[in-house]
NUNU-641367 format. One record per residue (C-alpha): residue number from 1; y, z, x. Coordinates in steps of 0.25 Angstrom, whole numbers, plus 5000, padded with zeros to 4 digits. Example, Ala and Ser with C-alpha at 12.3 -4.5 7.8 and 13.67 -1.06 7.14 Angstrom:
<gumi num="1" north="4982" up="5031" east="5049"/>
<gumi num="2" north="4996" up="5029" east="5055"/>
END
This chain:
<gumi num="1" north="4980" up="4546" east="4649"/>
<gumi num="2" north="4990" up="4557" east="4646"/>
<gumi num="3" north="5003" up="4552" east="4649"/>
<gumi num="4" north="5008" up="4565" east="4654"/>
<gumi num="5" north="4997" up="4565" east="4665"/>
<gumi num="6" north="5003" up="4552" east="4671"/>
<gumi num="7" north="5009" up="4555" east="4684"/>
<gumi num="8" north="5024" up="4554" east="4684"/>
<gumi num="9" north="5024" up="4544" east="4695"/>
<gumi num="10" north="5016" up="4534" east="4686"/>
<gumi num="11" north="5025" up="4534" east="4674"/>
<gumi num="12" north="5033" up="4522" east="4679"/>
<gumi num="13" north="5045" up="4531" east="4682"/>
<gumi num="14" north="5051" up="4531" east="4695"/>
<gumi num="15" north="5048" up="4542" east="4705"/>
<gumi num="16" north="5059" up="4551" east="4706"/>
<gumi num="17" north="5068" up="4548" east="4718"/>
<gumi num="18" north="5074" up="4558" east="4727"/>
<gumi num="19" north="5086" up="4554" east="4735"/>
<gumi num="20" north="5087" up="4559" east="4749"/>
<gumi num="21" north="5100" up="4558" east="4756"/>
<gumi num="22" north="5098" up="4555" east="4771"/>
<gumi num="23" north="5107" up="4563" east="4779"/>
<gumi num="24" north="5112" up="4556" east="4792"/>
<gumi num="25" north="5112" up="4566" east="4803"/>
<gumi num="26" north="5122" up="4562" east="4814"/>
<gumi num="27" north="5120" up="4568" east="4827"/>
<gumi num="28" north="5132" up="4568" east="4837"/>
<gumi num="29" north="5127" up="4568" east="4851"/>
<gumi num="30" north="5135" up="4577" east="4859"/>
<gumi num="31" north="5133" up="4576" east="4874"/>
<gumi num="32" north="5135" up="4589" east="4880"/>
<gumi num="33" north="5143" up="4589" east="4893"/>
<gumi num="34" north="5142" up="4599" east="4904"/>
<gumi num="35" north="5153" up="4602" east="4914"/>
<gumi num="36" north="5149" up="4608" east="4927"/>
<gumi num="37" north="5160" up="4611" east="4938"/>
<gumi num="38" north="5159" up="4618" east="4952"/>
<gumi num="39" north="5168" up="4621" east="4964"/>
<gumi num="40" north="5164" up="4615" east="4977"/>
<gumi num="41" north="5171" up="4618" east="4991"/>
<gumi num="42" north="5172" up="4605" east="4999"/>
<gumi num="43" north="5172" up="4609" east="5014"/>
<gumi num="44" north="5181" up="4601" east="5023"/>
<gumi num="45" north="5177" up="4595" east="5036"/>
<gumi num="46" north="5191" up="4599" east="5042"/>
<gumi num="47" north="5202" up="4608" east="5037"/>
<gumi num="48" north="5210" up="4600" east="5027"/>
<gumi num="49" north="5225" up="4601" east="5025"/>
<gumi num="50" north="5237" up="4592" east="5020"/>
<gumi num="51" north="5252" up="4594" east="5020"/>
<gumi num="52" north="5252" up="4604" east="5008"/>
<gumi num="53" north="5242" up="4613" east="5016"/>
<gumi num="54" north="5253" up="4615" east="5027"/>
<gumi num="55" north="5259" up="4629" east="5025"/>
<gumi num="56" north="5271" up="4633" east="5034"/>
<gumi num="57" north="5266" up="4623" east="5045"/>
<gumi num="58" north="5252" up="4627" east="5045"/>
<gumi num="59" north="5240" up="4620" east="5039"/>
<gumi num="60" north="5232" up="4626" east="5028"/>
<gumi num="61" north="5219" up="4617" east="5028"/>
<gumi num="62" north="5207" up="4618" east="5019"/>
<gumi num="63" north="5192" up="4618" east="5023"/>
<gumi num="64" north="5187" up="4619" east="5009"/>
<gumi num="65" north="5191" up="4611" east="4997"/>
<gumi num="66" north="5186" up="4615" east="4983"/>
<gumi num="67" north="5183" up="4605" east="4973"/>
<gumi num="68" north="5176" up="4605" east="4959"/>
<gumi num="69" north="5164" up="4597" east="4955"/>
<gumi num="70" north="5161" up="4594" east="4940"/>
<gumi num="71" north="5149" up="4589" east="4933"/>
<gumi num="72" north="5148" up="4584" east="4919"/>
<gumi num="73" north="5134" up="4582" east="4913"/>
<gumi num="74" north="5131" up="4578" east="4898"/>
<gumi num="75" north="5119" up="4580" east="4890"/>
<gumi num="76" north="5114" up="4566" east="4893"/>
<gumi num="77" north="5113" up="4571" east="4908"/>
<gumi num="78" north="5124" up="4562" east="4912"/>
<gumi num="79" north="5133" up="4569" east="4923"/>
<gumi num="80" north="5146" up="4567" east="4930"/>
<gumi num="81" north="5152" up="4573" east="4943"/>
<gumi num="82" north="5166" up="4576" east="4946"/>
<gumi num="83" north="5175" up="4583" east="4956"/>
<gumi num="84" north="5189" up="4589" east="4957"/>
<gumi num="85" north="5196" up="4592" east="4970"/>
<gumi num="86" north="5208" up="4601" east="4966"/>
<gumi num="87" north="5220" up="4602" east="4975"/>
<gumi num="88" north="5230" up="4613" east="4977"/>
<gumi num="89" north="5240" up="4602" east="4979"/>
<gumi num="90" north="5239" up="4599" east="4964"/>
<gumi num="91" north="5237" up="4614" east="4960"/>
<gumi num="92" north="5223" up="4612" east="4958"/>
<gumi num="93" north="5211" up="4620" east="4962"/>
<gumi num="94" north="5196" up="4623" east="4959"/>
<gumi num="95" north="5201" up="4634" east="4949"/>
<gumi num="96" north="5210" up="4624" east="4942"/>
<gumi num="97" north="5199" up="4614" east="4941"/>
<gumi num="98" north="5189" up="4624" east="4936"/>
<gumi num="99" north="5199" up="4629" east="4926"/>
<gumi num="100" north="5200" up="4615" east="4920"/>
<gumi num="101" north="5185" up="4612" east="4920"/>
<gumi num="102" north="5183" up="4625" east="4912"/>
<gumi num="103" north="5191" up="4620" east="4901"/>
<gumi num="104" north="5183" up="4607" east="4899"/>
<gumi num="105" north="5174" up="4606" east="4887"/>
<gumi num="106" north="5162" up="4598" east="4893"/>
<gumi num="107" north="5159" up="4593" east="4879"/>
<gumi num="108" north="5172" up="4585" east="4879"/>
<gumi num="109" north="5168" up="4577" east="4891"/>
<gumi num="110" north="5159" up="4564" east="4890"/>
<gumi num="111" north="5154" up="4554" east="4900"/>
<gumi num="112" north="5155" up="4544" east="4888"/>
<gumi num="113" north="5170" up="4547" east="4884"/>
<gumi num="114" north="5178" up="4547" east="4897"/>
<gumi num="115" north="5191" up="4545" east="4890"/>
<gumi num="116" north="5189" up="4556" east="4880"/>
<gumi num="117" north="5184" up="4566" east="4891"/>
<gumi num="118" north="5196" up="4564" east="4900"/>
<gumi num="119" north="5206" up="4565" east="4888"/>
<gumi num="120" north="5199" up="4578" east="4885"/>
<gumi num="121" north="5201" up="4583" east="4899"/>
<gumi num="122" north="5216" up="4580" east="4898"/>
<gumi num="123" north="5217" up="4589" east="4886"/>
<gumi num="124" north="5213" up="4601" east="4894"/>
<gumi num="125" north="5224" up="4601" east="4904"/>
<gumi num="126" north="5235" up="4592" east="4911"/>
<gumi num="127" north="5232" up="4590" east="4926"/>
<gumi num="128" north="5219" up="4597" east="4931"/>
<gumi num="129" north="5216" up="4584" east="4938"/>
<gumi num="130" north="5205" up="4589" east="4948"/>
<gumi num="131" north="5197" up="4594" east="4936"/>
<gumi num="132" north="5199" up="4582" east="4927"/>
<gumi num="133" north="5196" up="4573" east="4940"/>
<gumi num="134" north="5182" up="4580" east="4941"/>
<gumi num="135" north="5179" up="4578" east="4926"/>
<gumi num="136" north="5184" up="4564" east="4926"/>
<gumi num="137" north="5175" up="4561" east="4938"/>
<gumi num="138" north="5163" up="4567" east="4931"/>
<gumi num="139" north="5165" up="4560" east="4918"/>
<gumi num="140" north="5166" up="4546" east="4925"/>
<gumi num="141" north="5154" up="4549" east="4934"/>
<gumi num="142" north="5146" up="4552" east="4922"/>
<gumi num="143" north="5151" up="4541" east="4914"/>
<gumi num="144" north="5149" up="4531" east="4925"/>
<gumi num="145" north="5135" up="4536" east="4927"/>
<gumi num="146" north="5132" up="4534" east="4912"/>
<gumi num="147" north="5137" up="4520" east="4913"/>
<gumi num="148" north="5128" up="4517" east="4926"/>
<gumi num="149" north="5140" up="4514" east="4934"/>
<gumi num="150" north="5148" up="4519" east="4946"/>
<gumi num="151" north="5161" up="4525" east="4942"/>
<gumi num="152" north="5169" up="4513" east="4949"/>
<gumi num="153" north="5161" up="4503" east="4940"/>
<gumi num="154" north="5163" up="4512" east="4928"/>
<gumi num="155" north="5178" up="4511" east="4930"/>
<gumi num="156" north="5177" up="4496" east="4933"/>
<gumi num="157" north="5182" up="4497" east="4947"/>
<gumi num="158" north="5170" up="4494" east="4956"/>
<gumi num="159" north="5169" up="4499" east="4971"/>
<gumi num="160" north="5169" up="4490" east="4983"/>
<gumi num="161" north="5160" up="4495" east="4994"/>
<gumi num="162" north="5164" up="4496" east="5008"/>
<gumi num="163" north="5179" up="4494" east="5005"/>
<gumi num="164" north="5185" up="4507" east="5002"/>
<gumi num="165" north="5190" up="4515" east="5014"/>
<gumi num="166" north="5195" up="4529" east="5013"/>
<gumi num="167" north="5205" up="4536" east="5023"/>
<gumi num="168" north="5201" up="4549" east="5029"/>
<gumi num="169" north="5211" up="4561" east="5029"/>
<gumi num="170" north="5215" up="4569" east="5040"/>
<gumi num="171" north="5220" up="4582" east="5035"/>
<gumi num="172" north="5232" up="4590" east="5041"/>
<gumi num="173" north="5228" up="4598" east="5053"/>
<gumi num="174" north="5232" up="4601" east="5067"/>
<gumi num="175" north="5233" up="4588" east="5075"/>
<gumi num="176" north="5221" up="4591" east="5084"/>
<gumi num="177" north="5212" up="4593" east="5071"/>
<gumi num="178" north="5218" up="4581" east="5064"/>
<gumi num="179" north="5215" up="4572" east="5076"/>
<gumi num="180" north="5200" up="4578" east="5076"/>
<gumi num="181" north="5199" up="4575" east="5061"/>
<gumi num="182" north="5204" up="4561" east="5064"/>
<gumi num="183" north="5194" up="4558" east="5075"/>
<gumi num="184" north="5183" up="4563" east="5066"/>
<gumi num="185" north="5187" up="4553" east="5056"/>
<gumi num="186" north="5188" up="4542" east="5066"/>
<gumi num="187" north="5174" up="4545" east="5071"/>
<gumi num="188" north="5169" up="4544" east="5057"/>
<gumi num="189" north="5175" up="4530" east="5055"/>
<gumi num="190" north="5185" up="4533" east="5045"/>
<gumi num="191" north="5195" up="4522" east="5046"/>
<gumi num="192" north="5208" up="4527" east="5039"/>
<gumi num="193" north="5214" up="4541" east="5040"/>
<gumi num="194" north="5223" up="4548" east="5031"/>
<gumi num="195" north="5232" up="4558" east="5038"/>
<gumi num="196" north="5238" up="4571" east="5031"/>
<gumi num="197" north="5252" up="4574" east="5036"/>
<gumi num="198" north="5263" up="4583" east="5032"/>
<gumi num="199" north="5259" up="4594" east="5042"/>
<gumi num="200" north="5266" up="4601" east="5053"/>
<gumi num="201" north="5261" up="4592" east="5064"/>
<gumi num="202" north="5262" up="4578" east="5057"/>
<gumi num="203" north="5265" up="4570" east="5069"/>
<gumi num="204" north="5255" up="4577" east="5078"/>
<gumi num="205" north="5244" up="4576" east="5068"/>
<gumi num="206" north="5247" up="4561" east="5066"/>
<gumi num="207" north="5246" up="4558" east="5080"/>
<gumi num="208" north="5233" up="4566" east="5082"/>
<gumi num="209" north="5227" up="4558" east="5070"/>
<gumi num="210" north="5232" up="4545" east="5076"/>
<gumi num="211" north="5227" up="4549" east="5090"/>
<gumi num="212" north="5213" up="4551" east="5084"/>
<gumi num="213" north="5213" up="4538" east="5076"/>
<gumi num="214" north="5222" up="4528" east="5083"/>
<gumi num="215" north="5218" up="4516" east="5074"/>
<gumi num="216" north="5216" up="4522" east="5060"/>
<gumi num="217" north="5225" up="4519" east="5048"/>
<gumi num="218" north="5231" up="4532" east="5043"/>
<gumi num="219" north="5236" up="4536" east="5030"/>
<gumi num="220" north="5246" up="4548" east="5030"/>
<gumi num="221" north="5247" up="4558" east="5019"/>
<gumi num="222" north="5258" up="4568" east="5019"/>
<gumi num="223" north="5254" up="4575" east="5006"/>
<gumi num="224" north="5269" up="4576" east="5001"/>
<gumi num="225" north="5273" up="4584" east="5014"/>
<gumi num="226" north="5286" up="4576" east="5017"/>
<gumi num="227" north="5296" up="4582" east="5008"/>
<gumi num="228" north="5308" up="4571" east="5008"/>
<gumi num="229" north="5308" up="4556" east="5009"/>
<gumi num="230" north="5315" up="4557" east="5022"/>
<gumi num="231" north="5305" up="4566" east="5028"/>
<gumi num="232" north="5294" up="4557" east="5023"/>
<gumi num="233" north="5300" up="4545" east="5028"/>
<gumi num="234" north="5301" up="4551" east="5042"/>
<gumi num="235" north="5286" up="4554" east="5042"/>
<gumi num="236" north="5282" up="4541" east="5036"/>
<gumi num="237" north="5290" up="4533" east="5046"/>
<gumi num="238" north="5283" up="4541" east="5057"/>
<gumi num="239" north="5269" up="4539" east="5052"/>
<gumi num="240" north="5272" up="4524" east="5050"/>
<gumi num="241" north="5275" up="4522" east="5065"/>
<gumi num="242" north="5260" up="4525" east="5067"/>
<gumi num="243" north="5258" up="4511" east="5062"/>
<gumi num="244" north="5244" up="4513" east="5055"/>
<gumi num="245" north="5248" up="4522" east="5044"/>
<gumi num="246" north="5244" up="4516" east="5030"/>
<gumi num="247" north="5253" up="4525" east="5021"/>
<gumi num="248" north="5259" up="4539" east="5018"/>
<gumi num="249" north="5254" up="4547" east="5007"/>
<gumi num="250" north="5263" up="4556" east="4999"/>
<gumi num="251" north="5273" up="4559" east="5009"/>
<gumi num="252" north="5282" up="4567" east="5000"/>
<gumi num="253" north="5280" up="4577" east="4988"/>
<gumi num="254" north="5278" up="4570" east="4975"/>
<gumi num="255" north="5289" up="4578" east="4969"/>
<gumi num="256" north="5300" up="4570" east="4976"/>
<gumi num="257" north="5308" up="4561" east="4967"/>
<gumi num="258" north="5304" up="4546" east="4966"/>
<gumi num="259" north="5317" up="4542" east="4973"/>
<gumi num="260" north="5312" up="4550" east="4986"/>
<gumi num="261" north="5299" up="4542" east="4985"/>
<gumi num="262" north="5305" up="4529" east="4983"/>
<gumi num="263" north="5314" up="4531" east="4994"/>
<gumi num="264" north="5303" up="4534" east="5003"/>
<gumi num="265" north="5294" up="4523" east="4998"/>
<gumi num="266" north="5305" up="4513" east="5001"/>
<gumi num="267" north="5307" up="4518" east="5016"/>
<gumi num="268" north="5292" up="4522" east="5020"/>
<gumi num="269" north="5286" up="4513" east="5030"/>
<gumi num="270" north="5272" up="4517" east="5025"/>
<gumi num="271" north="5267" up="4516" east="5011"/>
<gumi num="272" north="5268" up="4529" east="5003"/>
<gumi num="273" north="5256" up="4534" east="4995"/>
<gumi num="274" north="5258" up="4544" east="4984"/>
<gumi num="275" north="5248" up="4555" east="4982"/>
<gumi num="276" north="5253" up="4567" east="4976"/>
<gumi num="277" north="5263" up="4559" east="4969"/>
<gumi num="278" north="5253" up="4551" east="4962"/>
<gumi num="279" north="5245" up="4559" east="4952"/>
<gumi num="280" north="5241" up="4549" east="4941"/>
<gumi num="281" north="5243" up="4535" east="4936"/>
<gumi num="282" north="5256" up="4541" east="4929"/>
<gumi num="283" north="5262" up="4542" east="4943"/>
<gumi num="284" north="5260" up="4527" east="4946"/>
<gumi num="285" north="5274" up="4522" east="4942"/>
<gumi num="286" north="5281" up="4532" east="4949"/>
<gumi num="287" north="5273" up="4531" east="4962"/>
<gumi num="288" north="5275" up="4516" east="4962"/>
<gumi num="289" north="5290" up="4519" east="4965"/>
<gumi num="290" north="5287" up="4530" east="4976"/>
<gumi num="291" north="5274" up="4525" east="4983"/>
<gumi num="292" north="5267" up="4513" east="4988"/>
<gumi num="293" north="5253" up="4519" east="4984"/>
<gumi num="294" north="5246" up="4531" east="4978"/>
<gumi num="295" north="5235" up="4540" east="4981"/>
<gumi num="296" north="5226" up="4543" east="4969"/>
<gumi num="297" north="5216" up="4555" east="4969"/>
<gumi num="298" north="5206" up="4558" east="4958"/>
<gumi num="299" north="5209" up="4573" east="4957"/>
<gumi num="300" north="5224" up="4570" east="4956"/>
<gumi num="301" north="5223" up="4561" east="4945"/>
<gumi num="302" north="5211" up="4567" east="4937"/>
<gumi num="303" north="5199" up="4558" east="4941"/>
<gumi num="304" north="5194" up="4544" east="4941"/>
<gumi num="305" north="5200" up="4540" east="4928"/>
<gumi num="306" north="5214" up="4544" east="4932"/>
<gumi num="307" north="5213" up="4540" east="4946"/>
<gumi num="308" north="5209" up="4526" east="4942"/>
<gumi num="309" north="5221" up="4526" east="4933"/>
<gumi num="310" north="5230" up="4531" east="4944"/>
<gumi num="311" north="5225" up="4520" east="4954"/>
<gumi num="312" north="5227" up="4509" east="4944"/>
<gumi num="313" north="5241" up="4514" east="4940"/>
<gumi num="314" north="5245" up="4514" east="4954"/>
<gumi num="315" north="5239" up="4500" east="4957"/>
<gumi num="316" north="5246" up="4494" east="4945"/>
<gumi num="317" north="5260" up="4498" east="4951"/>
<gumi num="318" north="5257" up="4492" east="4964"/>
<gumi num="319" north="5254" up="4505" east="4972"/>
<gumi num="320" north="5243" up="4506" east="4982"/>
<gumi num="321" north="5232" up="4516" east="4978"/>
<gumi num="322" north="5224" up="4526" east="4986"/>
<gumi num="323" north="5213" up="4535" east="4981"/>
<gumi num="324" north="5213" up="4549" east="4988"/>
<gumi num="325" north="5206" up="4562" east="4987"/>
<gumi num="326" north="5207" up="4577" east="4989"/>
<gumi num="327" north="5195" up="4584" east="4997"/>
<gumi num="328" north="5184" up="4580" east="4988"/>
<gumi num="329" north="5169" up="4578" east="4988"/>
<gumi num="330" north="5162" up="4565" east="4986"/>
<gumi num="331" north="5163" up="4566" east="4971"/>
<gumi num="332" north="5178" up="4564" east="4970"/>
<gumi num="333" north="5178" up="4554" east="4982"/>
<gumi num="334" north="5167" up="4546" east="4976"/>
<gumi num="335" north="5175" up="4546" east="4963"/>
<gumi num="336" north="5188" up="4541" east="4970"/>
<gumi num="337" north="5180" up="4530" east="4977"/>
<gumi num="338" north="5176" up="4524" east="4963"/>
<gumi num="339" north="5191" up="4520" east="4962"/>
<gumi num="340" north="5192" up="4514" east="4976"/>
<gumi num="341" north="5194" up="4500" east="4970"/>
<gumi num="342" north="5208" up="4504" east="4965"/>
<gumi num="343" north="5213" up="4509" east="4978"/>
<gumi num="344" north="5220" up="4504" east="4991"/>
<gumi num="345" north="5217" up="4516" east="4999"/>
<gumi num="346" north="5206" up="4527" east="4998"/>
<gumi num="347" north="5207" up="4541" east="5003"/>
<gumi num="348" north="5194" up="4547" east="4998"/>
<gumi num="349" north="5189" up="4555" east="5010"/>
<gumi num="350" north="5188" up="4569" east="5003"/>
<gumi num="351" north="5173" up="4569" east="5004"/>
<gumi num="352" north="5173" up="4566" east="5019"/>
<gumi num="353" north="5182" up="4577" east="5022"/>
<gumi num="354" north="5172" up="4588" east="5018"/>
<gumi num="355" north="5158" up="4592" east="5023"/>
<gumi num="356" north="5151" up="4597" east="5010"/>
<gumi num="357" north="5152" up="4586" east="5000"/>
<gumi num="358" north="5142" up="4589" east="4989"/>
<gumi num="359" north="5142" up="4575" east="4984"/>
<gumi num="360" north="5139" up="4561" east="4989"/>
<gumi num="361" north="5146" up="4548" east="4983"/>
<gumi num="362" north="5155" up="4538" east="4990"/>
<gumi num="363" north="5153" up="4538" east="5005"/>
<gumi num="364" north="5163" up="4535" east="5016"/>
<gumi num="365" north="5158" up="4527" east="5028"/>
<gumi num="366" north="5168" up="4524" east="5038"/>
<gumi num="367" north="5179" up="4527" east="5028"/>
<gumi num="368" north="5173" up="4517" east="5018"/>
<gumi num="369" north="5170" up="4523" east="5004"/>
<gumi num="370" north="5157" up="4517" east="4998"/>
<gumi num="371" north="5147" up="4521" east="4987"/>
<gumi num="372" north="5135" up="4515" east="4994"/>
<gumi num="373" north="5129" up="4528" east="4998"/>
<gumi num="374" north="5131" up="4534" east="4984"/>
<gumi num="375" north="5118" up="4540" east="4978"/>
<gumi num="376" north="5122" up="4536" east="4964"/>
<gumi num="377" north="5127" up="4523" east="4959"/>
<gumi num="378" north="5134" up="4528" east="4946"/>
<gumi num="379" north="5145" up="4537" east="4942"/>
<gumi num="380" north="5153" up="4542" east="4954"/>
<gumi num="381" north="5142" up="4539" east="4963"/>
<gumi num="382" north="5142" up="4553" east="4968"/>
<gumi num="383" north="5130" up="4563" east="4969"/>
<gumi num="384" north="5126" up="4576" east="4975"/>
<gumi num="385" north="5125" up="4575" east="4990"/>
<gumi num="386" north="5111" up="4577" east="4996"/>
END
């Protein structure tokens, strides 16, 4: 055999080896988040006014209240719903909420990183609490749904059925109309009333409401209408003489010195509940010297996360706690109900003050809040109304 004709592979020499470098390809999974927001005008059953709506002795009541809904949806198909109810009392409007939301980069938000998402929102602007509230609710709704839990369980709070009673608010109006609103509330079986005062006919309106609801416990809310400690004390002593008033909410402006509040607290025959004076957990220490309790609102603090912190900070300082609301749909009212275990009182009636609620969540039966009829068991337990 001709040596030259032997194939190279048979010569006992090793086959040439070719080294291939395996390149590892790392793919970063980026969940695209989409943000949708829209305005919705809630229609009130009755004209709505509080002390700040009194202009030169005349009431400037509202029949429509604009809110903003937001929806977050990621590329896994997970979604979360939120709501912001801006108030001119805090220099907020639909326009300010929309302006903040327009600055948000949805890709910076994630149902899997709540802390990082909320920290990002705080970098966009100070304040802007109604807009941050709407996004906070949507993030928690989506995160709790992903975990297969209701928000109250996701937050480790739970919810006691058939236990949480809300008051029902009678807005400022003429004495005759306030009596008619009260009679309607009594007929609906609402057991506790919240009465707005600070108008031109306080004594007449109080008498009209009491006449229509002789046995009902009443909570008085002056919305900062009484401008001095002496004036506030006179009004508080007058309503205390009724014998069935539970407390007085925000009798004086929040700008008054702590010494004025301490003076009033020491002399008041009724507990004082801070509302406009209590914006967040940072106010707890001051309010412990000025009030007997505080009213927390989600749109005032910036959502469920900050609302929970505000309630816990108040309780840690021995303050009574109430969770209140603005005019709101069932989205925000349901969100508030998830914190009910941290409260002594509830004033979550915004969704029963309106006629066109586009959502369904926590229900109110005879003044008792319950999720028994909610269509969905997870997240905020809120869904589109049928």
